[in-house]
N, C-alpha and C positions, 0 to 999 in steps of 0.2 A: 391915214390914207383912206381913200374911197376907190374900192376896186369892184368890177365887174367880173362874176363868175359865170362863163356858160358853161352849161352842162352840170350846173351846180345841185339838181336833184338827184344825180347818178350815184353811184358808190363812192368814187374818189371825190366827186365835186363836193357831194353832202358833207363829207368829212372836213374839207377845205374849208368850206363855210363855218362850220362849228369852231374850228381852230381860229377863224380870221374874227369871229364874234367874241371868242375867249380873248382875243387879244386887243378888243376894243375898236376893230376896224370896221368902217362904214361899207357894209356888203349889199350888193344887188346881184341876185341871181336871175339869169335868162335861161330858160329850159323849156323844150317843146312837150317835154313828159313822154317821148316815145318809149325811153328806157330809164327814166327816173321816175320818183315819187314825189308829190307835193309835200306829203307829210315828214320827208326827210330833210326839208329845208327849214330849219328849227329857228330862223330868225333874219332880219334885214329885209331888204324889198325884194319882190318877186314878180318877174315878167314872164308870162306863158307865152312865147314866140319863137319862130325859127330862123336861122341864119339864112334860109333862102329869101326872106323877106328885108329887101334893101330898105324899103320906107320905114319898118319898124326899127332897124338899126340906126337909120337917121334920126329918127325920133327919140330913140334912147339916149345916143350920144349928145343929141341936142338939148336934152333935159337934164343931163348929169354931167358934171365935170370930173370924170373919172381919171384916176393918177396911172391906173394900170388895168389890165385885163388878163384873167386866167382862163384857159380854153381846156375843157375835158369833155366836149360834146361830139367825139369821134365816135364811128363805129370800130368794134374790136375784135371780133370773132374771125379768126383765120380761116377756118372752114368756109365759113359763109362768104368771104372775100374772093376766095377761088371760085364758087360757085355764081356770086352776084358782084363782079368787079365794079359794075357800073354804078351800084348803090355806094360802093366805098370810094372810087373817085369822086362822086358828085358830092357827097357829104365830107369826108374827110379833106379833099382838096380844095374843091370849088367853094362850098360853104365856107371853109377858113379863109380863103381869099375875100370873100364877101365881108368878113370881120376884119381883116386886115385893112382892106379899103375904107372901110367905115372908121377906122382908128387913124388912118392917115388923113383922111378929110377932115377929122375933127381934133387933130394934133394930139392924140394919145401917143406916147411916145414907148411905153413899157409894157411887153407882153410875156407872159410866162405859159409855155406849150408843153402839153401831156404828150410825150413822144414815147418810144418804146424800144426795147433790146430787138425787138424783130427787123429794125433797120440793119443790122450785122449780117442776118442771115445764118448760113451753117458756121459754127465757130470754128476758127484757124487754129484758136489757143483758148486757154481759160486759166484764170479769171479773165473776162473781157473789159478792156480799157477803151478809152475815146479814142484810141490810135487805131484800133481794130477796122479792118477794111470793111465799107458797107456796101453788102450785095444781099439784100432782101430778096426771099425766094417765093414771096406770095402778096399778092394785091395789097394787103393791110399793111405790110411792111413797107412796101413802096410809097403808098401815099403817106405816110408819115415823114419817110425820107424827102419826098417832093416837098412837104411843108418846111422841113428844116433848109431846104435849099432855097425854098421861096423866102423864108425869113432872112438869109444871108442877103439875098437880092434887095429886098426892102430895107434893110439896115444901110446898105449902102448907097440906094437912090433916095430914100426917104427919111433915114435917120431914126427909124424904128428900131430899138433895142429889145433884144429877146433873150430868154433863157429857156433852152429845150432840156426836159429832162425826162431821161430814157429808163422807164420802169423795166424790171424784171418781173417779177411774180407779186403785185400787192395781194396782201391777206390780212387777216383779223378784223377788228371791229373796234369801236369806240368802246373803251375800258367801263364806262357807265352804262353802256347797252342802249345809249339814247339812238343810235343809227347803226346799220351795219351792210352786210352785201345782201342785196336782193336781185339777182340777175335772172330774167326769164326770156330762153331757158339758161340754166345754170351749165357752165361748162368748166369752172375752175376746180382744181383737185380739192382743196381743204373744204369749201362748202360742201361739195358733192358727199366726202368721206363723212362728213357731220350729218348730212341728211340721212345717210345710211344708219348712222349711230342713233338718230331719234326716230327712225322708222319711216321718215317721209320718202326713203328709196329703199328698195329692197337689197341692194347690195351696191359695192364699188367695184369696178372693172381696174385691173392693172394691165396696161397695153404693153406686153412684153417685159420677161425677166431674165432675158440673156444679154443685157447690155454690158459693156465692159466698165462697170462700176462693182464696189464692194458686195451688194447683195443683187446685183443683176438688173435693177430697176433705174429709170431715169432720175438723174440729179437736177434740182432745180433750185433757184435762190428766191426766197421768200421774205419780202420785207413788209413789215408792220404798217397797215395805212396810217396810223398815226406819224410813225416816221417818214413816211413819205410826203405827209402834209407839212411836217416841219421843214423838210428840205424846200418845200416851196415858198413857204414864209421866207426862209434864209434867202432863197433865190431873188424874192421880191426885194426885200432889203438891200441886197448888193447891187442889183439894177437901179435902185435908187440912189445909191452912194457913189458907186463907180461908172453908171451908165455906159456899160460895156456887154455886148452880146456874148452869150456862152453856151456851151452843151455839157451835160454831166450825165453819167451813168448811175443809176440809183439801185442800190441793192443791198443786201444785208452782209455779202461777202462770204457767207457760208452756203454750202449746198447741202440740201436734204434730200433724201431719195424718196420715192413714192411709198416704198414700205416703211420708212422712217415716219413718214408723215401718217400712214395708218397707225402704227404702233403708238404713237404720240396720241392720235386722237382717241385710240382704246384706252390708254391710261387717263386722260383727261375725263373723259365720259364715263369710264367704269363700264363700258358696252362693248361686248364682243362684236366688232363689225363684219358682216358677211363679205367675202372677196371672191371675186372671179377673174381668172387668168385669161387674158385674151390675146390676140396677136399683136405684134408691133405696129404702129401706127406711121404711115409714110411721112418723113420730113421731121421725125422727133430725134433731136440731137440727145446722145447719152448724158451730156453735161451742159448747162447753161448757168454759169455763175458770173457775177458782177465784180470788177474792180471799181469800187466807189471811192478810191483814195482821193481822186482829184477834188471830189465834191466835199469830202472831209477836210481837205486841206483849204481850199479856195473858200467855202462856205461856213467853215467851222460847224460842219454837219456831224453830229454824233447819235446814231441810231439808240434808243433807249430799250427797244424790245427784240434783242437780237436770238433771244431763246425761242426755239421753235414751240415749246411748250406754252409760253406766254400768249405767243400769237394764235394758238389754236385755243387755248382758254379763252380768251376775248371772243373768238369766233363761236365757239361751243355757248356762251352764256347768250350770245344773239340768236343763235339758232334755238336755242331753249325758249326765248322770248316769241321767236315766230311760231 
């Protein structure tokens, strides 16, 4: 296969590129490097460019006979999306449409979309399956849902087949520490906790410890980055063989509390991590856990790193390297 990975210099995209290269796939990365790193792209072709550049997209597709496109180039910060919604609608929706239009023009029929559990909004029940109502409560989630709806329309009108993969909490790093998580600013719990362990951060804050959970802190579903990428590989293979659009929730199926993450990070690092207790944050549900059984059944996807300690161990090795 010959695959274009858009946003392949970012956290998830770069791990996807590594897996595709390990599988012998012909990979080209397109990234504007606003949130990614050139040195995170460990092979294949690389094009520095933006999805706003229609002429560039036309040139890229003219010069390459791609079998499929994987899209990881969305903005992902919920808080930022609330304060800067225009930025999110422009990049996550309009720029994605630019990419889809280029695919239609050049007859590339298979698309893997990086979606999110944020399309569901406040959970009505957990674990969350694909039948759960989609009622996003912030611009970030709404932009992702809009793209999923757009993909349905492009399938019906143009025959563009897609798989939308709704992540819960991607975490961990390449077990060989070739690449890992480098968000600026960092907002994800596990790297923040490990930054406190390594001394790059003074402490870690727990936002509320009075939730209706066993230890009073929020529970989230953490999925190892390598397992996440394995699901993408299986999704593109399913698209090639079945030529049918689909959408899947991707998670570990297990929930871990904020305190459990901190305790496990303490065990892995051997460092006592300074903790501060803060007030609850608005819009933080007590539990967010995925029901990923549909992906397991239809894609034969079986996560290899379901243990929280393994996820944090790989992230800690990367934090030490940084």
